[in-house]
N, C-alpha and C positions, 0 to 999 in steps of 0.2 A: 273552455271553462269560463263561466260568467264572473265578472268582477263585482256584480251587484252584491250588496250586503244588506242584511235584514237587521233593523234596529227595533228592539222591543222597548216600549215606553210604558211605565206604570205611573199614572197620574196620582197625585196626592191632593185631595180636595175636589171641588166641582169645576175648576177652571184649568184648562190645558193651554199654555201660551207658547207659540213658536216665534222665534226671531231669526231673521236672515241677515247676511252681510259679512264683511270681512272683520276679523278680529284686529284690534289695534296692535300695530307692530311694537315690539319691545324696543326701547332706546338702545342704539348700538354706538358705543364709544370708539371712534377711530383713532384715538391717540392724539395728543396735542402736538401741533407742529410749530416750533419756534424758528424764526429767521433772524439771524444777526447780520449787521452790515459792517462789522469790523471785528477784528480778532479780539480786541478788548471787550466788546459787547458779548462775544461768545464766551469768553472766560467768566465774565460776570454772571451770565445765565447758567453756566455749568455749576458754578459755586452755589447759586441760589436754588436750582432745581434738581441737581444731581448729587451724587455722593462718590467718594473714592472707591467704595466697595462695589458699587453696582453700575457705574457709568463706563461706557466704552466710547472712545474718541478715535476716529479714523480720518486720515487726510490723503488727498490726491493732488494732482496738479491743478485741479479745478476748484478745490476748496476743502472745507472741513465739515464732517458730519458726526453727530453724536447720538447715541442711544442713552437716554438719561437713566433708565433703570432696566437692566437686562434680565432681571428676575421675573418680570411681568410676562406671563404666558397665556393668561386667560383673555387677553384683549390686545389690540394693537398698542405698541409701545410709544411713549412720548419721545419725540425726536427734536433735534436742534441742528440747523445747518447754517453754514456761512460760505457762500460762493464769493471768492475773492473779488472785492469791489475796488475799482481804481479811484484814486483821489481826484479832486477837482483839478489840482495842478497837473496831474498826469493827463487828464482829459484835454487840457489846454495845449499840451505838447503832443497829443496822441497822433495826429496826422503826420507830424514830423518824424516821430519815433517809429511808427509802423510802416509808412510808405515813402516818406521824404516829401519835402515841399520846395517849390521854386518860387522865390519872392522877386517882385520888382523892388527897386530901391525904396520907394516910399512905404511899401507894404512891410519890408524888413525893418525899417526905422520905426514904424508904428508898432510892430511886434516887440521890438526891444523896449520901447517906451512903456509898454503895458506890463513889463516884468517887475516883480517885487524886488526891493533891494537885496542883493546877495544871491538872487536866483540864477543869474548868469555871471560867471567870473569875467572880470575885465569888460563889463557891459558898457561903461562910459567911453572907454578907449575905442571899442568896436563901433559904437554909434558914431563917434567923431570921424572915424575912418570912412564909414559908409556915407556919411553926410558930405564928404569931400566930393562925391560924385553927384550929389543931389541936384545942383543947379548947373551942371555941366551942359554946355551946348554941343561940345565936341569932346569925345574921348578917343585918344589915339595911343598907339604903341602897343606892345605885347604885354600880356600878363605873365610875368616870369616868377621864379621861385628863388628864395634864398636858403641858406643852410639852417635857418631857424624855423623851417616849415611855414613860411609866410608867403602870401602872394605880394609881389611888387607890381602895383598897378600904376601905369602912367596915364595922366589925363591932361587935357588942355581946356581952359575956360577963356574964351576970347583969345587974347595974345599971351596969356599967362599959362605956364606949364608947371607940372609938379608930379610927384609920386607919393604913394601912400602904401603902407603895409597893412594887409588884412590876414589874420591867422587862418590856416587851413583847418585848424581844430579848435573848437570852443567847448567849454564845459558848463553844464547846467546842473544845479542842485535840486533833485526831484524826489519827492516822496511818492512812490509808486502806488501803494495801497492806502485806502481810506483809514485815517486815524492810526497809522502804524508807527509814526514818529521815527521811521527809518528813512533817512534822506541819503540818496546816493549821488555821487559825482558822476554824471552821465556825459560821455564824450559825444559831441555832435560834429560830424565832418562838414566843413564849409567848402563849397566850390563856387568859383566865379565863372559865370558863363559869359565869354567874351562877345561883344556886339559884332554882328556880321558886317555892319557898315556904320558910318558916322551918325546916321539918323536914329540909331537904336541906343538904348541904355544897357549896361551890364545887368545880368540877373544873378541872384544869389541862391544857391541850392543848399539845403540842410538835410542831412540824413543821419541815421543812427544804426550802423551795421552791428553794433554790439548789444542791441536791445535784448535778445534772448538771454544773454548773461545777466543783465540787470533784472529781468523778470525772475530768473531762477534765484538770484540772491535775495530778492524781495520775498519770494515764497519760502525760502529757507529761513529767513528771519521770522516770518509769521509762525512757522512750525516750532522754531526754537523758543519763541515767546510763549506759546502754548505749553510746551514741555517744562519750561522754567516756572511758569505761573501755576500750572496744575500738576506739580510734582506729586507723585503718588497715585495719580489716575492712570488707567490703562490707555495708552496712546499707541496706535499702530498705523502703518502705511497700508492703505487698502480701502475697500468699499464695504460698507455695512448697510 
């Protein structure tokens, strides 16, 4: 069976004009896509572009997504998303928090000097203790522990000998997510790496075994903030 079709044309007037080519495509609206970089920005956009009656908000461990008007069915819907963004402060601590870092004495002192006031509890005392080793030509003795969870470090500079206490646990006050205003007291475990011989300096290792807990608390706070600030909106756990 042939697919050929016959078209009958009845001209009007003395001129018959033929035009070829593709018709201009109709404009297709794909829905507007908003991207927030903080929970507070997401809340502001929802209030501005959405409504309690028609907006759906869904959250996961990765972030928050929003359909601004779920009554739209004739085109793609306008959407808003916020993938949790770490704060600048968290980024500065990130290598320590995620993998742990081993510092030489000078590196650790420089790290402490760059911290903002109140960022690390007991910062001045810790720096003074670490600086006790800074100009040591000989470090001797064992690194022992006392009942207050401190390292007791013996050292010798020339003919002078002494000891210093360095805590095994220090705390930093860190805001995990961008513009969240939720500052957590984060425990960092400190370990002194004893020199293998007198020509070496001790190394200081910092790790954060409890990081998953802090991240979960930070995410819980973001969701709680959304629920409190957008009371009356439909908010669910899941993917939309």
